[in-house]
C-alpha positions in Angstrom: 20.9 14.9 5.5 17.4 15.5 5.4 14.6 12.9 5.1 11.5 14.0 4.1 8.4 11.7 4.6 6.9 10.4 1.3 3.4 10.9 1.9 0.9 8.3 1.1 -0.9 9.7 -2.0 2.3 10.4 -3.2 1.1 7.0 -4.7 -2.8 7.9 -6.2 -0.6 6.4 -9.0 -0.2 3.1 -8.3 -3.8 2.5 -7.2 -6.8 0.0 -8.8 -10.1 -1.1 -8.9 -10.4 -4.7 -9.2 -13.2 -6.1 -9.1 -15.4 -8.9 -7.2 -18.2 -10.1 -8.6 -20.9 -6.3 -8.5 -17.9 -4.5 -6.7 -15.0 -3.4 -6.4 -12.2 -3.5 -4.4 -9.2 -1.6 -3.9 -5.6 -3.0 -4.5 -2.0 -1.6 -5.1 -0.8 -1.9 -8.9 1.8 -5.0 -9.9 4.8 -2.9 -9.7 3.9 -1.2 -6.0 3.2 -4.7 -4.6 6.8 -5.5 -5.4 8.6 -2.6 -4.3 6.1 -3.4 -1.0 7.2 -7.1 -1.6 10.7 -5.5 -2.3 10.9 -3.3 0.7 10.1 -5.3 3.6 12.4 -8.4 2.4 14.8 -5.8 3.0 13.9 -4.1 6.3 13.8 -8.3 7.4 17.5 -7.9 6.2 17.7 -4.4 8.2 19.0 -3.3 4.7 16.8 -0.2 4.2 18.1 3.3 4.0 16.2 6.4 5.1 15.2 7.1 1.9 12.9 3.3 1.7 12.5 3.0 5.6 10.1 6.5 4.4 8.6 4.8 1.0 7.5 1.9 3.5 5.9 3.8 6.0 3.7 5.7 3.3 2.8 1.9 1.6 2.1 0.5 4.6 0.0 3.3 5.0 -2.1 3.1 2.3 -2.0 -0.2 3.2 -3.8 -0.2 6.2 -6.2 2.2 4.6 -6.9 0.0 2.0 -7.9 -3.2 4.2 -10.1 -0.5 6.8 -11.7 0.7 3.0 -12.1 -2.7 1.7 -13.6 -4.5 4.2 -15.8 -2.0 5.1 -17.0 -2.8 1.2 -16.3 -6.5 1.8 -19.3 -6.3 5.0 -21.8 -4.3 3.4 -22.3 -6.6 0.6 -22.3 -9.6 2.5 -25.9 -8.0 4.4 
């Protein structure tokens, strides 16, 4: 069985901008947020399939990118 790695860019439709005062933060849609939490629960129970591992990896990479970008935006607006 060959598993293809899911690219974070395949989740672009699951991204939204949330207003915070006069600026915006990158956020997941509620659907993607719930999916990530579900996959994390399955990971804790050691019940992820190979496809789910690839999906969680893609979501996690996107989460790291957004965390970094949102921190940069927050620092910029703090000055």
